[in-house]
N, C-alpha and C positions, 0 to 999 in steps of 0.2 A: 599607714594612717588608717585607723579603724573608724568606722562611722558609728557614732553612738547617739546622734540626734541632738547633742549639746553644742555642736559647732555653729558658729555664726558666719556671716558672710564677710567677715573682716579679713579673710585670708588674702595674702598678696599673690601676685602673678607668679612669684617664685615657688609657691606651693604646688603649682601644676607640674613642675618637673619631677616631683616624687611619684607621679602616676605614669610617667613615661618609662618605657623599657630601656635598660642600659644598652649601650653598644656592645655587641659580642666581641670579646677579647680573646676567645679561645683560638687555638691553632687548627681546630677541626674544620675542614672545608665545608662550606654551606651548600654546595650543589648536591643534588640527588643523583645517585648513581644507580643504574639498573643492574640487577644481577646478571651475570653471564650465563648462568645455568637456569634451565626451565625446571621448576619444581613440580610440574604436573607429571603424573605417572604416564610413561610412554606406552602407547598401544603398539602392538606388533604391526609392522608394515603390511603383512599379509591380511590382517583383519581390516585395515583401512582400505586396501584394494578391493576386498570382497564387498565391503559396504558401498564403496563407490560404484562397483559393477552392478550391484543390486539396485542402487538408486538410479543409475543410468537406464537399466532395463525397465524399471517401473516408469520412468519418465518417457521412454520410447513408447511403451504400451499406452500410457495416458494420452500421449500426442496422437497415436494411431486412432484411439477411440474418439478423441475430439474431432479429428478430421472426418471420421466416419459419420459422426452425429451431424457435423456441419453439412456434409454432402447430402445426407438424408433430409435435413431441414431445407436446404436449397431446392432439392427435388420436389419436396412437398409444396413449397412456395410456387415453383414453376407450374405444377399441376393445378394449383388453386388459381393462378393467373389465367391459365388456359380455360378453366371452367368459367371463370367470371367474364372473360372475353366472349365466350360462346353465349352466355346468358345475356350479355350486353347486346350482341348482334340480334338475338331473338327479340329482345325488348324493343330495340330500334325498329325492327321490321314490323312488330305489332303496333307500335306507335304510328308508323307510316300508314298502315292499313286502317287504323281507327281514324286518322286524319282524313284519309280519302273518303271513308264512309261518311264522316261528319260533313265534309265539304259538299258531297253529293246531296245530302239531306237539306242543307241550307239553300241550295240553288233551286 
Protein backbone atom coordinates (compact mmCIF):
# COMPACT_ATOMS: atom_id res chain seq x y z
CA UNK A 1 0.00 0.00 0.00
CA UNK A 2 1.68 3.20 -1.17
CA UNK A 3 1.03 6.52 0.48
CA UNK A 4 0.14 9.15 -2.10
CA UNK A 5 -1.80 11.63 0.01
CA UNK A 6 -5.10 10.85 -1.78
CA UNK A 7 -6.23 8.32 0.82
CA UNK A 8 -9.20 9.07 2.99
CA UNK A 9 -10.05 7.85 6.43
CA UNK A 10 -12.71 5.50 5.08
CA UNK A 11 -10.40 2.48 5.40
CA UNK A 12 -11.73 -0.46 7.38
CA UNK A 13 -10.05 -2.23 10.28
CA UNK A 14 -9.16 -5.01 7.86
CA UNK A 15 -6.76 -2.69 6.08
CA UNK A 16 -4.47 -2.75 9.15
CA UNK A 17 -3.60 -6.38 8.45
CA UNK A 18 -1.69 -5.40 5.34
CA UNK A 19 0.83 -3.55 7.55
CA UNK A 20 1.52 -6.51 9.78
CA UNK A 21 4.41 -8.84 9.09
CA UNK A 22 3.43 -12.31 7.99
CA UNK A 23 4.21 -15.26 10.24
CA UNK A 24 7.51 -16.89 9.31
CA UNK A 25 6.88 -20.14 7.49
CA UNK A 26 10.46 -21.09 6.66
CA UNK A 27 12.10 -24.09 8.21
CA UNK A 28 15.21 -22.09 9.22
CA UNK A 29 15.55 -21.99 13.02
CA UNK A 30 15.03 -18.51 14.43
CA UNK A 31 17.50 -18.81 17.34
CA UNK A 32 20.89 -17.18 17.12
CA UNK A 33 23.83 -19.47 17.36
CA UNK A 34 27.28 -18.33 18.37
CA UNK A 35 30.20 -19.52 16.32
CA UNK A 36 32.39 -22.07 18.01
CA UNK A 37 35.60 -20.58 16.64
CA UNK A 38 37.02 -17.28 17.72
CA UNK A 39 37.85 -15.19 14.68
CA UNK A 40 40.28 -12.90 16.49
CA UNK A 41 43.93 -13.46 15.64
CA UNK A 42 45.59 -15.53 18.34
CA UNK A 43 48.58 -14.03 20.11
CA UNK A 44 51.34 -16.34 21.16
CA UNK A 45 51.04 -17.51 24.75
CA UNK A 46 54.60 -16.41 25.46
CA UNK A 47 53.77 -12.81 24.49
CA UNK A 48 50.71 -12.83 26.77
CA UNK A 49 52.81 -14.12 29.67
CA UNK A 50 55.45 -11.45 29.08
CA UNK A 51 52.81 -8.71 29.04
CA UNK A 52 51.27 -10.05 32.24
CA UNK A 53 54.68 -10.24 33.96
CA UNK A 54 55.47 -6.67 32.90
CA UNK A 55 52.07 -5.44 34.12
CA UNK A 56 52.53 -7.19 37.47
CA UNK A 57 56.02 -5.76 37.86
CA UNK A 58 54.78 -2.22 37.11
CA UNK A 59 51.89 -2.71 39.52
CA UNK A 60 54.23 -3.84 42.32
CA UNK A 61 56.50 -0.86 41.68
CA UNK A 62 53.55 1.56 41.72
CA UNK A 63 52.26 0.00 44.96
CA UNK A 64 55.71 0.30 46.55
CA UNK A 65 55.92 3.97 45.54
CA UNK A 66 52.40 4.60 46.86
CA UNK A 67 53.27 3.04 50.24
CA UNK A 68 56.47 5.12 50.40
CA UNK A 69 54.60 8.35 49.68
CA UNK A 70 51.92 7.50 52.23
CA UNK A 71 54.55 6.79 54.90
CA UNK A 72 56.29 10.08 54.10
CA UNK A 73 52.96 11.95 54.29
CA UNK A 74 52.07 10.39 57.66
CA UNK A 75 55.54 11.19 59.02
CA UNK A 76 55.15 14.80 57.88
CA UNK A 77 51.76 15.02 59.58
CA UNK A 78 53.16 13.54 62.81
CA UNK A 79 55.96 16.13 62.79
CA UNK A 80 53.47 18.91 62.20
CA UNK A 81 51.32 17.68 65.10
CA UNK A 82 54.38 17.70 67.38
CA UNK A 83 55.28 21.26 66.35
CA UNK A 84 51.71 22.51 66.82
CA UNK A 85 51.41 20.81 70.22
CA UNK A 86 54.63 22.49 71.30
CA UNK A 87 53.40 25.89 70.08
CA UNK A 88 50.10 25.30 71.89
CA UNK A 89 51.95 24.59 75.17
CA UNK A 90 54.02 27.75 74.78
CA UNK A 91 50.92 29.86 74.05
CA UNK A 92 49.05 28.39 77.03
CA UNK A 93 51.99 29.22 79.32
CA UNK A 94 52.18 32.75 77.89
CA UNK A 95 48.43 33.20 78.42
CA UNK A 96 48.74 32.09 82.07
CA UNK A 97 51.63 34.49 82.61
CA UNK A 98 49.67 37.39 81.11
CA UNK A 99 46.62 36.55 83.21
CA UNK A 100 48.77 36.52 86.35
CA UNK A 101 50.24 39.91 85.44
CA UNK A 102 46.81 41.34 84.67
CA UNK A 103 45.30 40.02 87.92
CA UNK A 104 48.11 41.60 89.97
CA UNK A 105 47.58 45.00 88.31
CA UNK A 106 43.82 44.92 88.98
CA UNK A 107 44.28 44.25 92.69
